C-alpha positions, 0 to 999 in steps of 0.5 A, spaced: 517 210 330 513 216 332 513 219 339 506 220 342 504 227 344 497 229 347 493 224 343 497 225 336 504 224 333 510 228 334 510 228 326 503 231 327 505 236 332 511 238 327 506 239 321 501 243 325 506 248 327 509 248 320 502 249 318 500 255 323 506 259 320 504 258 313 500 264 312 506 268 315 510 265 310 505 266 304 504 273 306 512 274 306 513 271 299 507 276 296 511 282 299 517 279 296 514 279 289 516 285 285 511 290 284 510 289 277 513 284 272 520 286 269 520 288 261 518 282 257 516 277 262 508 276 263 509 271 268 514 272 273 513 265 277 513 261 270 519 264 268 522 263 275 520 256 275 523 255 268 530 258 270 530 253 276 528 247 272 533 249 266 538 253 268 539 253 275 543 246 275 549 250 272 548 257 273 546 256 281 541 259 285 544 266 285 547 266 278 554 265 280 556 259 276 562 256 277 568 254 273 566 247 272 559 248 270 557 255 267 560 262 267 557 267 272 551 271 270 550 275 277 553 282 275 555 281 268 550 278 264 546 285 262 553 288 260 553 283 253 547 287 251 552 293 251 557 290 245 555 289 238 553 281 237 552 280 245 545 280 244 545 274 239 551 271 243 546 270 249 541 266 245 546 262 242 550 259 248 550 252 248 545 252 254 540 257 251 540 255 244 539 247 246 534 248 251 528 244 251 523 251 252 519 254 247 521 260 244 516 264 248 518 261 254 525 262 253 525 269 251 521 270 258 526 266 262 532 271 258 528 277 260 527 275 267 534 272 268 537 279 266 532 283 271 534 278 276 541 277 276 544 284 273 538 289 273 544 294 275 547 294 268 540 294 264 540 300 260 534 304 260 533 303 252 533 295 254 529 292 248 526 285 251 527 278 248 522 276 243 519 269 241 520 271 234 528 272 235 529 266 239 528 261 233 533 264 228 539 265 233 538 258 236 538 255 230 546 257 230 548 254 237 555 256 239 560 250 241 567 251 243 568 258 241 563 260 246 568 261 251 573 266 247 567 270 245 564 271 252 571 274 254 572 278 247 564 281 248 565 282 256 572 286 254 568 290 249 562 292 253 566 294 259 570 298 254 564 302 251 560 302 257 552 302 257 549 305 250 
């Protein structure tokens, strides 16, 4: 049931109001985009879309994760790159290694995720993930050992600090 207002429906009035704001929202969204794509990301929008469809369900929109789903990425994920074996670990964790994404799309998501959730800990000599390194690492996914390795690698990374 719709209420008539001035020859149109209430739904039409609301839709009209929303559409009048669309240019403002679009302008704000464009301004909110980074001035340049992070290293190893050619399409920020596609990387974000792949994150939403394949990663966000467990790691949450803000990368905080939860004990019940997946560990937090926010403020910690780039620290893995400080420890020997950490780079490989990030690709071998179950959700990454078994992702339906192509190696190229996965590398781009990994680079986007590091930039989005922990750019503060990315070193100045960060080497972006590539499609070529994804396949060999994904072929050896971690299983039950992932949680123990995570703790050990983070402890080593924090002890050594950035490279």
